[in-house]
Structures are given as C-alpha cells and as structure tokens.
One Martini backbone bead per residue (centre of mass of N, CA, C, O) as a GRO file, in nm:
protein
  269
    1MET     BB    1   4.168   6.882   7.808
    2SER     BB    2   4.233   6.655   8.060
    3ASP     BB    3   4.020   6.389   8.234
    4ALA     BB    4   4.185   6.135   8.348
    5HIS     BB    5   4.221   6.247   8.664
    6LEU     BB    6   3.914   6.230   8.693
    7SER     BB    7   3.628   6.187   8.880
    8ARG     BB    8   3.331   6.034   8.813
    9ILE     BB    9   3.012   6.192   8.867
   10ASP     BB   10   2.703   6.241   8.951
   11GLY     BB   11   2.453   6.469   9.010
   12ARG     BB   12   2.375   6.380   9.302
   13THR     BB   13   2.658   6.375   9.416
   14GLY     BB   14   2.731   6.673   9.341
   15ALA     BB   15   2.506   6.799   9.525
   16ARG     BB   16   2.653   6.674   9.805
   17ARG     BB   17   2.917   6.800   9.757
   18HIS     BB   18   3.220   6.937   9.860
   19PHE     BB   19   3.355   7.245   9.747
   20ARG     BB   20   3.615   7.471   9.734
   21TYR     BB   21   3.500   7.697   9.492
   22PHE     BB   22   3.193   7.743   9.474
   23ASP     BB   23   3.135   7.999   9.645
   24PHE     BB   24   3.302   8.194   9.460
   25VAL     BB   25   3.140   8.149   9.200
   26MET     BB   26   2.865   8.236   9.313
   27VAL     BB   27   2.943   8.524   9.388
   28GLY     BB   28   3.027   8.611   9.102
   29PHE     BB   29   2.752   8.563   8.971
   30VAL     BB   30   2.579   8.756   9.148
   31ALA     BB   31   2.747   9.013   9.118
   32ILE     BB   32   2.728   9.045   8.809
   33LEU     BB   33   2.424   9.042   8.786
   34LEU     BB   34   2.371   9.298   8.961
   35LEU     BB   35   2.567   9.504   8.825
   36SER     BB   36   2.456   9.484   8.532
   37ASN     BB   37   2.172   9.591   8.622
   38LEU     BB   38   2.255   9.852   8.790
   39ILE     BB   39   2.474   9.991   8.590
   40GLY     BB   40   2.414   9.903   8.275
   41ALA     BB   41   2.098   9.924   8.211
   42ALA     BB   42   2.067  10.260   8.204
   43LYS     BB   43   2.266  10.263   7.955
   44LEU     BB   44   2.302  10.435   7.651
   45THR     BB   45   2.509  10.352   7.371
   46SER     BB   46   2.763  10.472   7.123
   47VAL     BB   47   2.943  10.272   6.873
   48TRP     BB   48   3.009  10.331   6.560
   49GLY     BB   49   2.678  10.380   6.530
   50PHE     BB   50   2.611  10.175   6.765
   51THR     BB   51   2.326  10.097   6.955
   52PHE     BB   52   2.342  10.015   7.315
   53GLY     BB   53   2.338   9.846   7.601
   54ALA     BB   54   2.588   9.841   7.835
   55GLY     BB   55   2.515   9.565   7.983
   56ILE     BB   56   2.600   9.365   7.748
   57LEU     BB   57   2.908   9.346   7.831
   58PHE     BB   58   2.843   9.183   8.126
   59PHE     BB   59   2.598   8.990   8.147
   60PRO     BB   60   2.717   8.739   7.980
   61VAL     BB   61   2.910   8.654   8.211
   62SER     BB   62   2.694   8.504   8.372
   63TYR     BB   63   2.670   8.278   8.157
   64VAL     BB   64   2.958   8.179   8.175
   65ILE     BB   65   2.941   8.102   8.474
   66GLY     BB   66   2.706   7.910   8.433
   67ASP     BB   67   2.868   7.713   8.263
   68VAL     BB   68   3.081   7.653   8.477
   69LEU     BB   69   2.891   7.541   8.691
   70THR     BB   70   2.777   7.305   8.526
   71GLU     BB   71   3.045   7.171   8.427
   72VAL     BB   72   3.175   7.140   8.720
   73TYR     BB   73   2.905   7.112   8.941
   74GLY     BB   74   2.637   7.103   8.808
   75TYR     BB   75   2.301   7.151   8.800
   76ALA     BB   76   2.231   7.169   9.104
   77ASN     BB   77   2.436   7.404   9.167
   78ALA     BB   78   2.326   7.598   8.955
   79ARG     BB   79   2.044   7.616   9.076
   80ARG     BB   80   2.127   7.760   9.333
   81CYS     BB   81   2.239   8.016   9.184
   82VAL     BB   82   1.976   8.103   9.048
   83TRP     BB   83   1.816   8.148   9.308
   84ALA     BB   84   2.007   8.348   9.434
   85GLY     BB   85   1.987   8.558   9.203
   86PHE     BB   86   1.677   8.594   9.210
   87PHE     BB   87   1.656   8.702   9.509
   88ALA     BB   88   1.858   8.934   9.471
   89LEU     BB   89   1.686   9.084   9.257
   90ILE     BB   90   1.441   9.129   9.436
   91PHE     BB   91   1.584   9.298   9.651
   92MET     BB   92   1.691   9.515   9.463
   93ALA     BB   93   1.416   9.612   9.369
   94PHE     BB   94   1.298   9.682   9.643
   95MET     BB   95   1.516   9.883   9.729
   96SER     BB   96   1.480  10.077   9.496
   97PHE     BB   97   1.186  10.156   9.547
   98VAL     BB   98   1.225  10.268   9.830
   99VAL     BB   99   1.455  10.473   9.792
  100VAL     BB  100   1.330  10.637   9.555
  101ALA     BB  101   1.058  10.715   9.718
  102MET     BB  102   1.213  10.880   9.897
  103PRO     BB  103   1.245  11.182  10.022
  104PRO     BB  104   1.436  11.447   9.962
  105SER     BB  105   1.674  11.647  10.055
  106ALA     BB  106   1.731  11.981   9.997
  107ASP     BB  107   2.065  11.944  10.084
  108TRP     BB  108   2.138  11.743   9.870
  109GLY     BB  109   2.449  11.635   9.761
  110CYS     BB  110   2.589  11.610   9.425
  111ALA     BB  111   2.725  11.591   9.119
  112ALA     BB  112   2.481  11.734   8.977
  113SER     BB  113   2.458  11.992   9.168
  114ALA     BB  114   2.772  12.075   9.073
  115ASP     BB  115   2.692  12.107   8.786
  116PRO     BB  116   2.694  12.367   8.558
  117ILE     BB  117   2.436  12.269   8.384
  118TYR     BB  118   2.245  12.317   8.662
  119GLU     BB  119   2.225  12.619   8.747
  120GLY     BB  120   1.937  12.698   8.657
  121VAL     BB  121   1.789  12.473   8.819
  122LEU     BB  122   1.906  12.555   9.101
  123ARG     BB  123   1.769  12.837   9.117
  124ALA     BB  124   1.463  12.699   9.098
  125ASN     BB  125   1.585  12.491   9.302
  126ASP     BB  126   1.705  12.223   9.466
  127ALA     BB  127   1.942  11.989   9.514
  128GLY     BB  128   1.752  11.747   9.573
  129THR     BB  129   1.593  11.751   9.304
  130ILE     BB  130   1.830  11.687   9.119
  131CYS     BB  131   1.925  11.423   9.256
  132GLN     BB  132   1.659  11.271   9.230
  133SER     BB  133   1.641  11.272   8.921
  134THR     BB  134   1.912  11.123   8.870
  135TYR     BB  135   1.852  10.875   9.055
  136VAL     BB  136   1.605  10.774   8.894
  137SER     BB  137   1.747  10.735   8.618
  138VAL     BB  138   1.924  10.495   8.740
  139PHE     BB  139   1.730  10.331   8.975
  140GLY     BB  140   1.478  10.350   8.813
  141SER     BB  141   1.191  10.127   8.757
  142THR     BB  142   0.971   9.955   8.611
  143TRP     BB  143   0.769   9.689   8.658
  144ARG     BB  144   0.822   9.560   8.381
  145ILE     BB  145   1.131   9.542   8.389
  146VAL     BB  146   1.154   9.378   8.645
  147LEU     BB  147   0.984   9.141   8.555
  148ALA     BB  148   1.145   9.073   8.302
  149SER     BB  149   1.415   9.017   8.439
  150LEU     BB  150   1.326   8.785   8.622
  151LEU     BB  151   1.204   8.591   8.411
  152ALA     BB  152   1.445   8.580   8.210
  153PHE     BB  153   1.661   8.480   8.399
  154TRP     BB  154   1.528   8.224   8.508
  155ALA     BB  155   1.469   8.082   8.237
  156GLY     BB  156   1.747   8.116   8.089
  157GLU     BB  157   1.929   7.969   8.297
  158PHE     BB  158   1.788   7.697   8.303
  159VAL     BB  159   1.820   7.634   8.005
  160ASN     BB  160   2.124   7.657   7.991
  161SER     BB  161   2.187   7.430   8.201
  162TYR     BB  162   2.028   7.199   8.076
  163VAL     BB  163   2.162   7.185   7.797
  164LEU     BB  164   2.452   7.144   7.898
  165ALA     BB  165   2.404   6.886   8.067
  166LYS     BB  166   2.293   6.712   7.834
  167MET     BB  167   2.530   6.748   7.632
  168LYS     BB  168   2.746   6.617   7.809
  169VAL     BB  169   2.624   6.335   7.796
  170TRP     BB  170   2.598   6.305   7.482
  171THR     BB  171   2.926   6.382   7.441
  172ARG     BB  172   3.103   6.270   7.677
  173GLY     BB  173   3.265   6.556   7.735
  174LYS     BB  174   3.277   6.676   7.457
  175HIS     BB  175   3.282   6.967   7.312
  176MET     BB  176   3.247   7.236   7.492
  177TRP     BB  177   3.190   7.463   7.287
  178ALA     BB  178   2.912   7.348   7.201
  179ARG     BB  179   2.777   7.370   7.480
  180THR     BB  180   2.815   7.676   7.545
  181ILE     BB  181   2.687   7.785   7.285
  182GLY     BB  182   2.424   7.620   7.270
  183SER     BB  183   2.311   7.711   7.549
  184THR     BB  184   2.307   8.015   7.476
  185VAL     BB  185   2.115   8.009   7.240
  186PHE     BB  186   1.873   7.915   7.417
  187GLY     BB  187   1.888   8.095   7.674
  188GLN     BB  188   1.891   8.374   7.523
  189ALA     BB  189   1.631   8.336   7.370
  190ILE     BB  190   1.448   8.327   7.621
  191ASP     BB  191   1.533   8.588   7.745
  192SER     BB  192   1.458   8.776   7.503
  193ALA     BB  193   1.160   8.670   7.457
  194ILE     BB  194   1.076   8.792   7.741
  195PHE     BB  195   1.190   9.076   7.800
  196TYR     BB  196   1.103   9.268   7.559
  197PRO     BB  197   0.795   9.226   7.558
  198VAL     BB  198   0.739   9.281   7.860
  199ALA     BB  199   0.887   9.570   7.869
  200PHE     BB  200   0.802   9.704   7.546
  201LEU     BB  201   0.532   9.619   7.464
  202GLY     BB  202   0.358   9.918   7.366
  203VAL     BB  203   0.603  10.126   7.374
  204TRP     BB  204   0.714  10.008   7.136
  205GLU     BB  205   0.760   9.909   6.844
  206THR     BB  206   0.736   9.598   6.728
  207GLN     BB  207   0.982   9.609   6.540
  208SER     BB  208   1.183   9.710   6.756
  209VAL     BB  209   1.161   9.471   6.947
  210LEU     BB  210   1.259   9.257   6.743
  211ILE     BB  211   1.535   9.380   6.671
  212VAL     BB  212   1.653   9.395   6.958
  213MET     BB  213   1.617   9.098   7.033
  214VAL     BB  214   1.798   8.979   6.808
  215THR     BB  215   2.061   9.149   6.834
  216ASN     BB  216   2.113   9.078   7.136
  217TRP     BB  217   2.131   8.774   7.099
  218LEU     BB  218   2.369   8.777   6.902
  219MET     BB  219   2.570   8.926   7.087
  220LYS     BB  220   2.570   8.715   7.319
  221VAL     BB  221   2.669   8.477   7.154
  222LEU     BB  222   2.926   8.604   7.052
  223TRP     BB  223   3.045   8.658   7.334
  224GLU     BB  224   3.066   8.362   7.408
  225ALA     BB  225   3.259   8.281   7.182
  226VAL     BB  226   3.490   8.472   7.261
  227LEU     BB  227   3.500   8.338   7.570
  228THR     BB  228   3.586   8.038   7.537
  229PRO     BB  229   3.885   8.033   7.632
  230VAL     BB  230   3.812   8.122   7.922
  231THR     BB  231   3.631   7.882   7.989
  232TYR     BB  232   3.843   7.663   7.956
  233ALA     BB  233   4.044   7.769   8.172
  234VAL     BB  234   3.851   7.770   8.419
  235VAL     BB  235   3.753   7.475   8.403
  236GLY     BB  236   4.034   7.342   8.419
  237TRP     BB  237   4.115   7.459   8.694
  238LEU     BB  238   3.876   7.358   8.866
  239LYS     BB  239   3.885   7.056   8.807
  240ALA     BB  240   4.176   7.006   8.910
  241ARG     BB  241   4.098   7.098   9.213
  242GLU     BB  242   3.842   6.914   9.259
  243GLY     BB  243   3.871   6.611   9.100
  244VAL     BB  244   3.604   6.634   8.921
  245ASP     BB  245   3.324   6.502   8.709
  246VAL     BB  246   3.008   6.613   8.621
  247TYR     BB  247   2.721   6.394   8.551
  248ASP     BB  248   2.373   6.432   8.468
  249GLU     BB  249   2.235   6.106   8.520
  250ASN     BB  250   2.111   6.145   8.846
  251LEU     BB  251   1.853   6.372   8.804
  252ASP     BB  252   1.652   6.633   8.899
  253PHE     BB  253   1.550   6.905   8.673
  254SER     BB  254   1.394   7.061   8.854
  255PRO     BB  255   1.384   7.383   8.987
  256PHE     BB  256   1.241   7.252   9.275
  257ALA     BB  257   1.452   7.071   9.358
  258LYS     BB  258   1.629   6.894   9.589
  259ALA     BB  259   1.966   6.827   9.676
  260GLY     BB  260   2.050   6.788   9.966
  261GLY     BB  261   2.302   6.689  10.136
  262VAL     BB  262   2.620   6.670  10.256
  263GLU     BB  263   2.911   6.524  10.088
  264GLN     BB  264   3.247   6.452  10.109
  265VAL     BB  265   3.229   6.159   9.966
  266PRO     BB  266   3.225   6.036   9.666
  267THR     BB  267   3.100   5.851   9.407
  268VAL     BB  268   3.287   5.641   9.205
  269HIS     BB  269   3.293   5.532   8.855
   0.00000   0.00000   0.00000
C-alpha cells in the first residue's frame, strides 16, 4: 500500500478534521461490539471437541475495526469510538436488567413455549414462565459479568489504540501488520486479564480461569493475524478516500482528553 499520495497530519489536526467515512466506521464498531456481547456471549459451543464461547468469533472484529480507526483516523477519533461503545454497553446492560426483571405475561408466547420438548413443563406452568426462563438465560447477566465486560473493553481498547498509535510513529508508518498484531497482543492481554478474574474468579476453579484466560487471548490474537489482509484492504481503501495519513505526534493520549472542535482543512506537513 503506497502512502505517497497522502497528506501527513498530526494527531491533534486529525482530531479536529472532518472525515467522510468516520461516522460509518464508528457505527460499525459500536454495532459489532453490542451484537457480539448480546448475541454471542451467552452461547457456549463445541467444535471438533474444542469448547469456547461463540462470541469469540465476532468480538475480535471490533478490535480489527479499532485498529482501522486508529490507523486511519488517529488515536483521538478512536478514543471517541471507545467512549461511544462504553456508554452503549452501559445502556445495553441497564436495558437488559430492566427488561429481564419485568414480570412476564402468563400468555406470552415464544419459540420455547411452542417447542415440543417443553410440553410437560407447559402443562405444569404457563407459557410466560417458560418464555421468561429462556429469556433470562439469553439476556440475563450477573453484575460481575457486566462489570467485567465494561472494564475489560474500556481498558483493552485504549491500550490497543495507544500501542498502535505509538508504534505507527516509531515505525514511521511501515510494517502495519506488526502494529495491528502487536497492539492486539497487548490490548487483548489487558482485556482477558481483567474480564475473566473479575467475572469468574471464585466461581470457577482458579486453574480454569487461568486456562480460559490464556486460550481465549491466544485465539483472539490468532484471529487478528488471520484478518490482517482484510485490515490492509480496508485501511488502504479508507486512506485513499480520506486523502490523509494521521500520525499521533502532537496529542494528549489521556482517555479523558478533549478532542476540540471540527476543522475542515487540515494542516499539511
């Protein structure tokens, strides 16, 4: 991927610049984050004798998009997306707690209440009881898992973006594969090191927590490596259309720093 035709701008200028496709990438990032937690997190699957949470297939895609955000739009804009995803997760958790806690209607019909395997249960209860039970199994989460998810995502994504942004400056924009994989190694390490102990330590055996923590970290890093060609293609396409390349050389990396106002014309170095 040649960057010769791109204007190089620093991180502060990138934070104030208006980008054509940034909003679409941010929406994709938040959508995949929410859906991977909402749909994939509740299912445990077994493929070829290997058991894992189904969400691991899609959640790492949010890290890939996080890499794209930092590489194309800079750390400041990636920071905005992390906060957007963080508050979206908080609302999702709040909505889940409220909706799950509401009492079910006795005549609530759902796929489970019509399933023949529940005929005996249905004769002893009402359809709403069956539907509520299955609904809780999918959308209900303990406060520990919710807290673990929020903390792990927040810390992991910021570490991922920080490492990638710094490595881009150190490598002068070369070897993007090393930046994306390297940032994922650190970001997902923080993510896993927070999530599994906070969510399951004391519930699972300590050895099981450590094994799952390490194996899931390895799977996520491997997934990032497999998707490297996709990352290259998306980054190249976006950079060519945005016309700039952001290097975070003049930027406050604090997660709580303000990006500033919008600037239509960047300062070209």
